[in-house]
N, C-alpha and C positions, 0 to 999 in steps of 0.2 A: 122225179128223177132227173128230167132234162134240166130243170133249173139248178138242181144241186150240182150237176156235171159242169154247167156253165160257170157257177160260182167257184168251183174248184179250179177250173181252167183259168179264170181271171186271177185267182190268188197266185197260181203258179207263174202267170205272166208278170204280175207285180213283183214277185220274188226274183224272177229272172232279171228284170230291169234294175231292181235294187242292187243285185250282185254285179251286173254287167257294167253299169255306168261308172261306179268307182274304179273298176278294173281298167276301163278305157281311159278314165282320167289319169290314173296312175301310170298307164302306158305312155302317156304324153308328157310325163314329168322328166326333168333332167336326170340323167343317170347318176346313181349314188356316188358321191365323191367327186363328181365332175364340176367344173367351173369354167367360165369364159376366160380366155387369155387376157391379161390386163392391157395388152396392146390394142385389142380389137373387140368391138361389140358384135353381137349376133344380128342376123336379119330379123325384122319383126315377124312374129308368128311362128317361129321355129323353136324347137326344144333340143337340148343336148342329148343325143341318143347314144353316143360313145365318147370315151375320154381315155387318153393314155399319155402319161408324162414320164420322161426319163431324164435323169440328171445328165447323162451323156449318151449320145448315139451317133452313128456315122452311116451315111447312105449316099448313093449316087443319085443325082437328080437328072431326069431326062428333059427337064424344062429350063436348063441353064447352060450356057456355053462355058468352056474352060476360061479362066480358072475357078469359076463359080459352080462347077458341076458336082463337087463333093460338099455336102452339108454336114457339119459336125458341131456338136455342142448340146446344150440343154434342149431337149426335143419335146414338144407338146403337139399331140394329134387330136383334133376335135371333130366329131361327126354331128351334123345337125339334120333334123327331119322336120318337115312342115307339119303343124298340127292339122287335124282334119278340117277345122273350120277356116283355115288360112287359104286365102286366094293365092295360088301358086305364082311365084316370081320366076321369070325366065332365067335360064342358065346364064345367058349373056348379062342380064341385069345384075345377078349376084356377083359375077366376076368384075363387072365395071364398078360396082359399089365399093368393093374391096380395093380395086386399083386406085380409085379416086382418093379413098381414105389414106392409103399408104403413100401416095404421091404427096399429100398434104404434109406428111411428117418427114419428107426428104427421101422417100423410096425411089429406087431406080428399077424400072420394069425390065426384067430379063426375058420374059416370054408372055405372050398373051394370045388367046383365041376366043372363040365364041362362048366358052364356058370355063376357061382356065386363065389364071394369071399368077406369075411367079415374080417376086419382088425382092430386092436386096436393099437393106437399110444399113448405112455405115455411120456410127456415132460413137464418140468417146473411145476410139481405138478398137471397138468391137463391131461385129457384123451380125445382123439378124436377117434370116431368110424366111419368107412367107410364101406359101403356096395355097391358093384358094381354088377349089375345083368343084363345080356343080355337076350333077348327073340326075337321071330319072326325071328329065324335063323340069328340073328345078325343085323337085320334091325333097331332094337331099343335096347336101354339099359338105365338103370337108375342108378344114383349115389345118395346115401343117406349119408350125412355127419353130424354127431352129435358131437358137441364140449361140453363136459361135464364139466360144472362149476356150482357152486351154483347160483341159480336164483337171479338176482339182484333185490332187493326190491326198486323200484323207486317211491313209493308213499310217497310224503312228503306233508301232509295236511297243509293247511293254517289255520290261527287262526279262521276264520269264520267256516270252515268245522269241526274243532275240537270242537268248541262251539256247533254247531248244533248236532254233534254226541252225546255229553254228554246230551244235552237237550232232545234228542229223546230216547236214550237208557240208560242214566245214566252212560255211559262209552264210551271210544273210543280207538281203537287199533292204536298204532303208530309204523310204520316200519322204519322211517328215523333216529332212534337213533342206532348207530352202535358201535359194540365192536369187538375186536379181539377174536378169538376162545379161550374159557376158561379164558378170561380176563374180568375185570369189569371196566376198564377205558373207559370213553366215548371218542370215536375217534373224531378228529377235523372235519371230514366230517359231523358230526351230528349238526354242528352249526346252519344251516338254520332251522332245525326242532326244536331245543331248543329255538331259537328266536321266532318261531311261538307260542310255548306253553307259553312263557313269555308274548307275546303280548295278548294272550287270557286271561291269568290270570290278567293282568293289566286292561283289558277291563271289567272283571267281578271280582271286588275287594272282593266280599263276598264268592266267590267260594273256597271250600276246596276240596282237592283231596287225594285219595290213589294213589300212584305211584307204580304199580304192575309189577314186572319182571316175564317173562315167558321164558322157554327154550323148546327145542324139547325133544323127548323121548329117545335120545341116551345117553349113558354114565350111570354113577352111580347116583341113585336117590338122595342120600344125598348131593352129590357134586353139582347136578343141583339145588337143593333147596337153598344151600348157594350161588351159583353163581347168581341165579335170585334175591336173596335178596341184594347181594352186588351191582348188576347192578342197581336195583331200588334206592338204597342209593346214588349211583354215579350220577344218574339223578337228584335226589333231590339236591345234592350239586351243580350241574351245574345250576339249576334254582335259588337256593338261591344266587349263585354267580352273577346272573343277576339282583338281587334286589327283588326277591320274598321272602316274610316272611316265615321262616322255619315252623312256626306254622300252615300254610295253607297246608302243605304237609306231608304225612306220607308214608314212603316206606314199601313195603312188597314183598316177593318173594314166588311164588307158584310152581316153577320148571315146570315139565311137567303135572301138575294136571288138567289144563284147556285148552286142545288143541283146536285150531281153525280148524285143518284138520288132516288127517292121518299122522302118522310118518313113513309110509312105503316107501315114496319117498321124494326126495329133495324139490320138490315143496311144499308138505305139511309141511315138517320140517322147511322150510324157513318161512312159514306163522305162525308157532307156536313160532318162536323166535321173541318176540315182547315185547314192553312195553305198558301197558294199563293205561289210566287215568280214575279213577273211582270216581264219585262224592260221597262225604261223608257229 
């Protein structure tokens, strides 16, 4: 009986090890869907335990002085954890490794201490902010990478959505009509949106519109008023060029007078730069 009990116990122990080891190995694998940021390698012996990526986000940074204290743009947040067999790296060593790597590619250090470094990289007219922060005596560290560019407005409404917006509210905001900064020529990338407006107008032959240009709140007021009016007129010309009668369209510009959002950050400013179609 004693031998049989020992045999059963050994079998259970073998089974427990067989189940536990794969579970432990899986626990130290990179989180599903996660990947290193192309700008930076991970520290040796660490796995990716958390991953979050957003096309656009905005946050205040406690590690950078003005005007670099607000980080906006494409945001990637990565959490790393040391594997069980890894000899721990000190928090200072983690921070200094990333500081050295970022300096090599032209980074400017905004803040540094024994376990944290914040760096700004300016290249090609864009800015990238990186925060590396170690904790738990180096067992864990976090990387935050924010690539600051203007938020891309990818909302291109179809004719039905435009028509429904006007029927419900008497107006509809259009973000797919693009212009270069301080210019009033409709960019070729706007063709799909212009075609949808034309389609809507042809489906509703009695509809007449004010085409209203809006700007954000940056710059000189008088300049923005003229720019918004010029852009509205350019949209009217594009629509007329597609076969819409000029008598159905009247351009106007209101500059920054009717914002959709705050002008304090790029997200809000991007929403304010728009063309509205208003029923008349």
